[in-house]
C-alpha positions in Angstrom: 80.9 126.9 153.5 81.7 126.3 150.0 83.7 128.8 149.3 86.1 127.6 151.9 86.0 124.0 151.2 86.2 124.6 147.3 87.9 128.2 146.8 89.0 127.2 143.0 85.0 126.6 142.4 83.2 128.7 144.6 83.6 132.2 145.8 81.7 134.9 148.1 80.6 137.8 145.3 81.3 141.2 146.1 78.4 143.5 146.9 75.8 140.4 147.2 78.4 138.1 149.4 76.9 139.7 152.5 73.5 138.6 151.6 74.3 135.2 151.8 75.2 134.9 148.1 77.6 132.1 146.5 79.7 132.3 143.1 80.6 129.6 141.0 83.2 129.6 138.9 82.0 128.2 135.6 85.4 128.3 133.5 87.3 125.8 136.3 85.9 122.8 134.4 82.7 122.0 136.6 80.3 119.4 134.9 77.0 120.6 133.6 75.5 118.1 136.5 77.3 119.8 139.4 76.0 123.1 138.0 72.3 122.2 137.6 72.4 120.8 141.0 73.9 124.1 142.7 71.0 126.0 140.8 68.4 123.3 141.8 69.3 123.7 145.2 69.6 127.8 145.0 65.8 127.5 143.6 64.3 125.3 146.4 65.6 127.1 148.9 63.7 130.3 147.5 60.8 128.8 145.5 57.4 129.2 147.1 56.2 125.8 148.2 53.6 125.8 145.4 56.5 125.9 142.8 58.4 123.2 144.7 55.3 120.8 144.7 54.3 121.2 141.3 53.9 118.3 139.3 55.9 119.5 136.3 59.0 120.4 138.7 58.5 117.4 140.9 59.7 115.0 137.4 62.8 116.9 137.4 63.9 116.1 141.2 64.1 112.7 142.7 61.2 112.8 145.7 63.4 111.0 148.0 66.1 113.9 148.3 64.3 116.7 149.0 61.6 117.2 151.6 60.3 120.5 151.9 56.9 120.8 154.1 
C-alpha cells in the first residue's frame, strides 16, 4: 500500500480514505512526472473503456504499459 510504503509522500485522507482514496503530499518535493503518473493511473482505474481507448488519450500513454481489455 502506498501510504504504508511511502508515508512521507502518500496518506490516507479522512472521510474518503475508507473508500480507497489515497492522498499525495504535493509539498514534499514530488517531481511532476510522479504526480502525472499518479493522476494517470488513477484516471485509468476509473475511466470508461471508450475514453481509455481514445486516440487522443493513447498518444499520451505508452501502449505497452497499460493493457485494459
